[in-house]
C-alpha positions in Angstrom: 97.4 -52.6 -77.8 98.2 -49.2 -79.3 99.4 -48.7 -82.9 101.1 -45.5 -83.9 100.1 -44.3 -87.4 102.3 -42.2 -89.7 101.0 -39.2 -91.6 101.2 -41.2 -94.8 99.1 -44.0 -93.3 96.5 -41.5 -92.0 96.3 -39.9 -95.5 95.8 -43.4 -97.0 92.8 -44.3 -94.8 91.2 -40.9 -95.2 91.1 -41.1 -99.0 87.7 -41.4 -100.6 84.4 -40.3 -99.2 84.2 -38.3 -96.1 81.5 -36.4 -94.2 82.8 -33.0 -93.0 83.0 -32.6 -89.2 80.8 -30.2 -87.3 82.8 -27.0 -86.7 81.9 -26.7 -83.0 83.0 -30.3 -82.4 86.4 -29.4 -83.9 86.8 -26.5 -81.6 86.0 -28.6 -78.5 88.4 -31.3 -79.6 91.2 -28.8 -80.3 90.7 -27.6 -76.7 91.1 -31.1 -75.4 94.2 -31.6 -77.6 96.1 -28.8 -76.1 95.6 -30.1 -72.5 98.8 -31.4 -70.9 97.4 -34.9 -70.6 94.6 -35.4 -73.2 91.7 -37.5 -71.8 90.9 -40.4 -74.2 87.4 -40.8 -72.7 86.7 -37.2 -73.3 88.1 -37.3 -76.8 86.0 -40.5 -77.6 82.9 -38.8 -76.2 83.4 -35.7 -78.4 84.2 -37.8 -81.5 81.2 -39.9 -80.9 78.9 -36.9 -81.4 80.1 -36.4 -85.0 79.4 -38.7 -87.9 82.3 -37.4 -90.0 85.0 -37.8 -87.3 83.5 -41.1 -86.0 83.5 -42.5 -89.6 87.2 -41.5 -90.2 88.2 -43.0 -86.9 86.4 -46.3 -87.5 87.8 -46.5 -91.0 91.2 -46.2 -89.6 91.0 -48.9 -87.0 89.2 -51.2 -89.5 91.8 -50.6 -92.2 94.4 -53.3 -93.2 97.0 -51.6 -91.1 95.5 -53.3 -88.0 94.4 -56.6 -89.5 91.7 -57.1 -86.9 89.7 -60.3 -87.1 86.4 -58.5 -86.3 85.4 -55.0 -87.4 85.0 -52.5 -84.7 81.8 -50.3 -84.3 82.6 -48.7 -80.9 84.2 -45.2 -80.8 85.7 -45.8 -77.4 87.4 -49.1 -78.6 88.7 -47.3 -81.6 90.2 -44.4 -79.6 91.8 -46.9 -77.1 93.3 -48.8 -80.0 94.8 -45.8 -81.7 96.0 -43.9 -78.7 96.0 -40.1 -78.2 98.7 -39.1 -80.6 97.3 -40.9 -83.6 93.8 -39.8 -82.8 94.9 -36.2 -82.6 96.8 -36.5 -85.9 93.7 -38.0 -87.5 91.5 -35.2 -86.1 93.8 -32.6 -87.6 93.8 -34.3 -91.0 90.0 -34.6 -91.0 89.6 -30.9 -90.0 91.6 -29.9 -93.1 89.3 -32.0 -95.3 86.3 -30.5 -93.6 86.7 -26.9 -94.6 83.2 -25.6 -95.6 81.7 -22.3 -96.7 79.4 -20.6 -94.2 76.4 -21.3 -96.4 77.2 -25.0 -96.4 77.6 -25.1 -92.6 74.2 -23.5 -92.1 72.5 -26.0 -94.5 74.3 -29.0 -92.9 73.2 -27.9 -89.4 69.9 -29.7 -89.8 71.8 -32.9 -90.5 74.1 -32.5 -87.6 71.3 -31.5 -85.2 69.5 -34.9 -85.8 72.5 -37.2 -85.9 73.5 -37.1 -82.2 69.9 -37.0 -81.0 69.0 -40.1 -83.0 72.1 -41.9 -81.9 71.4 -41.3 -78.2 67.8 -42.3 -78.6 68.8 -45.5 -80.4 71.3 -46.3 -77.7 68.7 -45.8 -75.0 66.1 -47.9 -76.9 68.5 -50.7 -77.5 69.2 -50.9 -73.8 65.5 -50.8 -72.9 64.5 -53.6 -75.2 67.6 -55.7 -74.4 69.4 -55.6 -77.7 72.8 -57.2 -77.0 75.0 -54.7 -78.9 73.7 -51.2 -78.0 76.9 -49.6 -79.4 75.8 -50.8 -82.8 72.4 -49.1 -82.4 74.3 -45.9 -81.5 76.5 -46.2 -84.5 73.6 -46.8 -86.8 71.8 -43.8 -85.4 74.8 -41.6 -85.9 75.6 -42.7 -89.4 72.3 -43.7 -91.0 71.8 -40.3 -92.7 75.5 -39.5 -93.4 74.6 -39.7 -97.1 72.4 -36.6 -96.6 75.6 -34.4 -96.0 77.1 -35.6 -99.2 73.9 -35.2 -101.2 73.7 -31.6 -99.9 77.2 -30.8 -101.0 76.7 -32.4 -104.4 73.2 -31.1 -105.3 72.3 -27.5 -104.4 68.5 -28.1 -104.4 68.7 -31.3 -102.4 67.1 -30.0 -99.2 63.9 -29.1 -101.1 63.7 -32.5 -102.7 64.2 -34.1 -99.3 61.4 -32.1 -97.8 59.2 -33.2 -100.7 60.2 -36.8 -100.1 59.2 -36.6 -96.4 55.8 -35.2 -97.5 55.2 -38.0 -100.0 56.0 -41.1 -98.0 53.2 -43.7 -97.8 52.8 -47.4 -97.7 53.4 -47.4 -101.5 56.0 -44.6 -101.8 59.4 -44.7 -100.0 61.2 -41.5 -99.2 64.1 -42.7 -101.3 61.8 -43.2 -104.3 61.5 -39.4 -104.6 65.3 -38.9 -104.4 65.8 -41.6 -107.1 63.4 -39.9 -109.4 65.2 -36.5 -109.2 68.9 -37.5 -108.7 69.1 -41.2 -109.9 70.5 -42.0 -106.5 69.5 -41.4 -102.8 71.1 -40.7 -99.4 70.6 -44.3 -98.2 72.7 -45.7 -101.2 75.3 -43.0 -100.7 75.4 -43.7 -97.0 75.9 -47.4 -97.7 79.0 -46.7 -99.7 80.3 -44.3 -97.1 79.8 -47.0 -94.4 81.6 -49.5 -96.7 84.5 -47.1 -97.2 84.7 -46.7 -93.4 84.8 -50.5 -93.1 81.8 -50.7 -90.8 80.5 -54.2 -90.0 78.5 -55.4 -93.1 75.1 -55.7 -91.3 75.4 -52.1 -90.2 76.1 -51.1 -93.9 73.1 -53.1 -95.0 70.9 -51.4 -92.3 72.0 -48.0 -93.6 71.2 -49.0 -97.2 67.7 -50.3 -96.1 66.7 -47.7 -93.5 63.9 -46.3 -95.8 62.9 -49.8 -97.0 61.9 -51.1 -93.6 58.4 -52.3 -94.7 59.9 -54.7 -97.3 62.6 -55.9 -94.9 60.1 -56.7 -92.1 57.9 -58.6 -94.6 60.9 -60.7 -95.7 61.3 -63.7 -93.3 64.8 -64.3 -94.6 66.1 -60.9 -93.6 68.9 -60.8 -91.0 67.2 -60.5 -87.6 70.0 -58.2 -86.4 69.2 -55.8 -89.3 65.5 -55.9 -88.5 66.0 -55.2 -84.8 68.5 -52.3 -85.6 66.0 -50.8 -88.1 63.1 -51.2 -85.6 65.2 -49.3 -83.0 66.2 -46.7 -85.6 62.6 -46.1 -86.8 61.5 -45.6 -83.2 64.4 -43.2 -82.5 63.8 -41.1 -85.7 60.1 -40.7 -84.7 61.0 -39.8 -81.1 63.5 -37.2 -82.4 61.0 -35.8 -84.9 63.3 -36.2 -88.0 60.2 -35.5 -90.1 60.1 -32.0 -88.7 63.9 -31.2 -88.4 64.9 -32.7 -91.8 61.7 -32.9 -93.7 59.9 -29.7 -92.4 56.7 -31.8 -92.1 54.2 -31.6 -89.3 53.3 -35.4 -89.6 55.6 -38.4 -89.6 54.2 -40.3 -92.6 57.0 -42.9 -92.6 56.3 -43.8 -88.9 52.6 -44.2 -89.8 53.6 -46.6 -92.5 56.0 -48.8 -90.4 54.6 -48.4 -86.9 52.7 -51.7 -86.7 55.5 -53.8 -88.1 58.1 -52.2 -85.9 56.3 -52.5 -82.7 55.2 -56.1 -83.4 58.8 -57.1 -84.2 60.2 -55.8 -80.9 57.2 -56.9 -78.9 56.0 -53.4 -77.8 52.4 -52.2 -77.6 51.5 -48.7 -78.5 51.1 -47.9 -74.8 54.6 -49.3 -74.1 56.1 -47.2 -76.9 54.4 -44.0 -75.8 55.8 -44.6 -72.3 59.3 -45.2 -73.7 59.0 -42.1 -75.9 58.1 -40.0 -73.0 60.8 -41.3 -70.7 63.5 -40.8 -73.4 62.3 -37.2 -74.1 62.5 -36.5 -70.4 66.2 -37.5 -70.5 66.6 -34.6 -73.0 67.0 -36.9 -76.0 64.9 -35.9 -79.0 
């Protein structure tokens, strides 16, 4: 099934919150667009590297225009549903929304650099531990920090606060506590509303909202086991990809120290098992 979307429909589903696309991804996609016979798999692969474009695409296929019974979290499924012409129209509309100053692009590079790495590490970990929906782990890895991009564009001093937050994490202090103290909001909350606006499955939205509250969620026996497993995968992936260094400019991963025991116990891995997984994933060039 392929549904052709009008320009008006595309504008409608793009209204609201959006994360700007990575400029180089736009260049690569535009090269694919001008090919005589655009390759949907290649387009899906490129879109799947970028949180902003992936979010816009998923918001489109999960919009009321389609009336799907179940929400889609797979980029390839979304591209197959829309077809090449609508995808290209959507990409062009998103690129107009994503115009940024050079300074903003430089600042956002740290966000873009980690998004794809964490997504790929999450996908690999999900497959290794037998999670039945590895595409969901990829999607969470790609989108979990999408609120950072919006916080950066809204608050000029945000990056410094984020670095302070990474330095302050402990068993008693969450990274988002520092953001709340300064801005009265945090990137996990913003990311949750972004994910809701993109019509992602609710358990993925909840995982984004709680991704810096893993300790409390693991201690809550009533928490959704899908969310716990996805967060365990995400926390391992963030540690493997050294988000504490790339985003937080910190030599030590204080958040991983705080959650390591609960995460590994929940997925049934020993410290030795995880070290082996970490090494094999980094050998694949992820993280």
